[in-house]
LUMBAKE-22035 format. One record per residue (C-alpha): residue number from 1; residue in one letter; x, y, z. Coordinates in pm, whole numbers, plus 50000, padded with zeros to 5 digits. Layout:
LUMBAKE-22035
<site><pos>NUM</pos><code>a</code><X>X</X><Y>Y</Y><Z>Z</Z></site>
...
END
This chain:
LUMBAKE-22035
<site><pos>1</pos><code>m</code><X>62722</X><Y>80863</Y><Z>76591</Z></site>
<site><pos>2</pos><code>l</code><X>62444</X><Y>80627</Y><Z>76436</Z></site>
<site><pos>3</pos><code>e</code><X>62623</X><Y>80240</Y><Z>76417</Z></site>
<site><pos>4</pos><code>r</code><X>62405</X><Y>79950</Y><Z>76303</Z></site>
<site><pos>5</pos><code>m</code><X>62438</X><Y>79658</Y><Z>76571</Z></site>
<site><pos>6</pos><code>t</code><X>62225</X><Y>79338</Y><Z>76652</Z></site>
<site><pos>7</pos><code>l</code><X>62012</X><Y>79338</Y><Z>76871</Z></site>
<site><pos>8</pos><code>k</code><X>62233</X><Y>79187</Y><Z>77121</Z></site>
<site><pos>9</pos><code>a</code><X>62498</X><Y>79415</Y><Z>77066</Z></site>
<site><pos>10</pos><code>a</code><X>62257</X><Y>79732</Y><Z>77103</Z></site>
<site><pos>11</pos><code>g</code><X>62138</X><Y>79590</Y><Z>77383</Z></site>
<site><pos>12</pos><code>e</code><X>62473</X><Y>79583</Y><Z>77539</Z></site>
<site><pos>13</pos><code>a</code><X>62537</X><Y>79934</Y><Z>77480</Z></site>
<site><pos>14</pos><code>l</code><X>62242</X><Y>80085</Y><Z>77599</Z></site>
<site><pos>15</pos><code>g</code><X>62237</X><Y>79815</Y><Z>77884</Z></site>
<site><pos>16</pos><code>i</code><X>61923</X><Y>79641</Y><Z>77856</Z></site>
<site><pos>17</pos><code>s</code><X>61792</X><Y>79327</Y><Z>77741</Z></site>
<site><pos>18</pos><code>p</code><X>61803</X><Y>79245</Y><Z>77382</Z></site>
<site><pos>19</pos><code>d</code><X>61391</X><Y>79208</Y><Z>77469</Z></site>
<site><pos>20</pos><code>a</code><X>61370</X><Y>79542</Y><Z>77578</Z></site>
<site><pos>21</pos><code>v</code><X>61552</X><Y>79695</Y><Z>77219</Z></site>
<site><pos>22</pos><code>r</code><X>61290</X><Y>79472</Y><Z>77037</Z></site>
<site><pos>23</pos><code>m</code><X>61010</X><Y>79640</Y><Z>77232</Z></site>
<site><pos>24</pos><code>r</code><X>61147</X><Y>79935</Y><Z>77173</Z></site>
<site><pos>25</pos><code>i</code><X>61132</X><Y>79907</Y><Z>76759</Z></site>
<site><pos>26</pos><code>n</code><X>60786</X><Y>79778</Y><Z>76852</Z></site>
<site><pos>27</pos><code>r</code><X>60631</X><Y>80098</Y><Z>77013</Z></site>
<site><pos>28</pos><code>g</code><X>60866</X><Y>80293</Y><Z>76741</Z></site>
<site><pos>29</pos><code>t</code><X>61114</X><Y>80455</Y><Z>76957</Z></site>
<site><pos>30</pos><code>m</code><X>61367</X><Y>80311</Y><Z>76803</Z></site>
<site><pos>31</pos><code>q</code><X>61442</X><Y>80227</Y><Z>76463</Z></site>
<site><pos>32</pos><code>g</code><X>61546</X><Y>79882</Y><Z>76299</Z></site>
<site><pos>33</pos><code>e</code><X>61491</X><Y>79681</Y><Z>76013</Z></site>
<site><pos>34</pos><code>k</code><X>61537</X><Y>79328</Y><Z>75952</Z></site>
<site><pos>35</pos><code>d</code><X>61867</X><Y>79208</Y><Z>75715</Z></site>
<site><pos>36</pos><code>d</code><X>61854</X><Y>78902</Y><Z>75442</Z></site>
<site><pos>37</pos><code>e</code><X>61848</X><Y>78674</Y><Z>75706</Z></site>
<site><pos>38</pos><code>g</code><X>61530</X><Y>78789</Y><Z>75928</Z></site>
<site><pos>39</pos><code>r</code><X>61776</X><Y>78929</Y><Z>76182</Z></site>
<site><pos>40</pos><code>w</code><X>61695</X><Y>79292</Y><Z>76335</Z></site>
<site><pos>41</pos><code>q</code><X>61972</X><Y>79553</Y><Z>76273</Z></site>
<site><pos>42</pos><code>v</code><X>61914</X><Y>79816</Y><Z>76482</Z></site>
<site><pos>43</pos><code>w</code><X>62022</X><Y>80199</Y><Z>76474</Z></site>
<site><pos>44</pos><code>v</code><X>62215</X><Y>80311</Y><Z>76793</Z></site>
<site><pos>45</pos><code>d</code><X>62366</X><Y>80652</Y><Z>76905</Z></site>
<site><pos>46</pos><code>v</code><X>62648</X><Y>80497</Y><Z>77051</Z></site>
<site><pos>47</pos><code>q</code><X>62776</X><Y>80828</Y><Z>77201</Z></site>
<site><pos>48</pos><code>a</code><X>62461</X><Y>80931</Y><Z>77350</Z></site>
<site><pos>49</pos><code>a</code><X>62375</X><Y>80576</Y><Z>77475</Z></site>
<site><pos>50</pos><code>a</code><X>62716</X><Y>80592</Y><Z>77673</Z></site>
<site><pos>51</pos><code>k</code><X>62648</X><Y>80943</Y><Z>77814</Z></site>
<site><pos>52</pos><code>e</code><X>62302</X><Y>80855</Y><Z>77904</Z></site>
<site><pos>53</pos><code>r</code><X>62438</X><Y>80514</Y><Z>78044</Z></site>
<site><pos>54</pos><code>a</code><X>62703</X><Y>80692</Y><Z>78273</Z></site>
<site><pos>55</pos><code>e</code><X>62418</X><Y>80943</Y><Z>78377</Z></site>
<site><pos>56</pos><code>a</code><X>62200</X><Y>80679</Y><Z>78514</Z></site>
<site><pos>57</pos><code>q</code><X>62467</X><Y>80489</Y><Z>78674</Z></site>
<site><pos>58</pos><code>e</code><X>62570</X><Y>80831</Y><Z>78846</Z></site>
<site><pos>59</pos><code>a</code><X>62251</X><Y>80900</Y><Z>78931</Z></site>
<site><pos>60</pos><code>a</code><X>62239</X><Y>80566</Y><Z>79126</Z></site>
<site><pos>61</pos><code>r</code><X>62509</X><Y>80583</Y><Z>79288</Z></site>
<site><pos>62</pos><code>e</code><X>62381</X><Y>80932</Y><Z>79410</Z></site>
<site><pos>63</pos><code>r</code><X>62063</X><Y>80755</Y><Z>79544</Z></site>
<site><pos>64</pos><code>e</code><X>62234</X><Y>80449</Y><Z>79719</Z></site>
<site><pos>65</pos><code>p</code><X>62387</X><Y>80609</Y><Z>80005</Z></site>
<site><pos>66</pos><code>a</code><X>62006</X><Y>80793</Y><Z>80142</Z></site>
<site><pos>67</pos><code>d</code><X>61840</X><Y>80501</Y><Z>80011</Z></site>
<site><pos>68</pos><code>d</code><X>62053</X><Y>80257</Y><Z>80214</Z></site>
<site><pos>69</pos><code>v</code><X>62014</X><Y>80464</Y><Z>80513</Z></site>
<site><pos>70</pos><code>a</code><X>61618</X><Y>80455</Y><Z>80502</Z></site>
<site><pos>71</pos><code>l</code><X>61614</X><Y>80098</Y><Z>80439</Z></site>
<site><pos>72</pos><code>r</code><X>61841</X><Y>80029</Y><Z>80734</Z></site>
<site><pos>73</pos><code>q</code><X>61589</X><Y>80248</Y><Z>80977</Z></site>
<site><pos>74</pos><code>q</code><X>61314</X><Y>80084</Y><Z>80789</Z></site>
<site><pos>75</pos><code>v</code><X>61444</X><Y>79762</Y><Z>80903</Z></site>
<site><pos>76</pos><code>a</code><X>61555</X><Y>79834</Y><Z>81248</Z></site>
<site><pos>77</pos><code>v</code><X>61171</X><Y>79960</Y><Z>81332</Z></site>
<site><pos>78</pos><code>l</code><X>61046</X><Y>79624</Y><Z>81165</Z></site>
<site><pos>79</pos><code>e</code><X>61296</X><Y>79428</Y><Z>81395</Z></site>
<site><pos>80</pos><code>a</code><X>61157</X><Y>79634</Y><Z>81689</Z></site>
<site><pos>81</pos><code>r</code><X>60810</X><Y>79565</Y><Z>81578</Z></site>
<site><pos>82</pos><code>l</code><X>60875</X><Y>79192</Y><Z>81549</Z></site>
<site><pos>83</pos><code>e</code><X>61015</X><Y>79161</Y><Z>81863</Z></site>
<site><pos>84</pos><code>e</code><X>60709</X><Y>79324</Y><Z>82046</Z></site>
<site><pos>85</pos><code>l</code><X>60481</X><Y>79075</Y><Z>81833</Z></site>
<site><pos>86</pos><code>q</code><X>60692</X><Y>78776</Y><Z>81968</Z></site>
<site><pos>87</pos><code>s</code><X>60677</X><Y>78877</Y><Z>82321</Z></site>
<site><pos>88</pos><code>e</code><X>60260</X><Y>78937</Y><Z>82244</Z></site>
<site><pos>89</pos><code>r</code><X>60262</X><Y>78576</Y><Z>82124</Z></site>
<site><pos>90</pos><code>d</code><X>60444</X><Y>78411</Y><Z>82364</Z></site>
<site><pos>91</pos><code>f</code><X>60272</X><Y>78607</Y><Z>82649</Z></site>
<site><pos>92</pos><code>l</code><X>59924</X><Y>78452</Y><Z>82493</Z></site>
<site><pos>93</pos><code>r</code><X>60030</X><Y>78109</Y><Z>82480</Z></site>
<site><pos>94</pos><code>i</code><X>60120</X><Y>78127</Y><Z>82797</Z></site>
<site><pos>95</pos><code>q</code><X>59731</X><Y>78228</Y><Z>82866</Z></site>
<site><pos>96</pos><code>v</code><X>59579</X><Y>77980</Y><Z>82675</Z></site>
<site><pos>97</pos><code>d</code><X>59753</X><Y>77734</Y><Z>82802</Z></site>
<site><pos>98</pos><code>n</code><X>59655</X><Y>77831</Y><Z>83163</Z></site>
<site><pos>99</pos><code>l</code><X>59292</X><Y>77855</Y><Z>83033</Z></site>
<site><pos>100</pos><code>v</code><X>59297</X><Y>77513</Y><Z>82873</Z></site>
<site><pos>101</pos><code>i</code><X>59438</X><Y>77383</Y><Z>83255</Z></site>
<site><pos>102</pos><code>t</code><X>59137</X><Y>77539</Y><Z>83392</Z></site>
<site><pos>103</pos><code>q</code><X>58895</X><Y>77442</Y><Z>83183</Z></site>
<site><pos>104</pos><code>a</code><X>59020</X><Y>77097</Y><Z>83214</Z></site>
<site><pos>105</pos><code>m</code><X>59026</X><Y>77092</Y><Z>83610</Z></site>
<site><pos>106</pos><code>t</code><X>58648</X><Y>77228</Y><Z>83636</Z></site>
<site><pos>107</pos><code>a</code><X>58567</X><Y>76948</Y><Z>83372</Z></site>
<site><pos>108</pos><code>q</code><X>58715</X><Y>76717</Y><Z>83601</Z></site>
<site><pos>109</pos><code>a</code><X>58575</X><Y>76851</Y><Z>83896</Z></site>
<site><pos>110</pos><code>q</code><X>58214</X><Y>76844</Y><Z>83758</Z></site>
<site><pos>111</pos><code>t</code><X>58270</X><Y>76511</Y><Z>83645</Z></site>
<site><pos>112</pos><code>h</code><X>58398</X><Y>76391</Y><Z>83982</Z></site>
<site><pos>113</pos><code>k</code><X>58090</X><Y>76559</Y><Z>84136</Z></site>
<site><pos>114</pos><code>a</code><X>57841</X><Y>76393</Y><Z>83917</Z></site>
<site><pos>115</pos><code>l</code><X>58025</X><Y>76068</Y><Z>83967</Z></site>
<site><pos>116</pos><code>e</code><X>57963</X><Y>76084</Y><Z>84351</Z></site>
<site><pos>117</pos><code>k</code><X>57738</X><Y>75827</Y><Z>84508</Z></site>
<site><pos>118</pos><code>p</code><X>57473</X><Y>76033</Y><Z>84752</Z></site>
<site><pos>119</pos><code>r</code><X>57599</X><Y>75983</Y><Z>85112</Z></site>
<site><pos>120</pos><code>w</code><X>57367</X><Y>75797</Y><Z>85291</Z></site>
<site><pos>121</pos><code>k</code><X>57232</X><Y>76021</Y><Z>85595</Z></site>
<site><pos>122</pos><code>w</code><X>57008</X><Y>75919</Y><Z>85867</Z></site>
<site><pos>123</pos><code>p</code><X>56653</X><Y>75995</Y><Z>85821</Z></site>
<site><pos>124</pos><code>w</code><X>56643</X><Y>76193</Y><Z>86172</Z></site>
<site><pos>125</pos><code>s</code><X>56988</X><Y>76384</Y><Z>86068</Z></site>
<site><pos>126</pos><code>r</code><X>56973</X><Y>76682</Y><Z>85852</Z></site>
END
């Protein structure tokens, strides 16, 4: 049974926003007209809308457990991968620290060698 209602009431009956109702009118998938005050009045089949809404909710409930299990599995996989990457990052940080220390020690040794005065030797000794 078709009923004439405002955009807000139609949105509530259909389970969508008033803007979505307005867009349906613009696309021509819903019929509506402006009243004397300039507000949209929409023709909605309330019984069909209630039936469609109930079917959509039922389908969502049926899909939900399978989606939930799949999402939990995906989260577990991603958490394991994150752990691996964090371990790798920590290992690489240690390697970088070791290389920096080694490089600093090498540079210090080279500087010390360059600044070292040559030892005086007896001319007859080699």
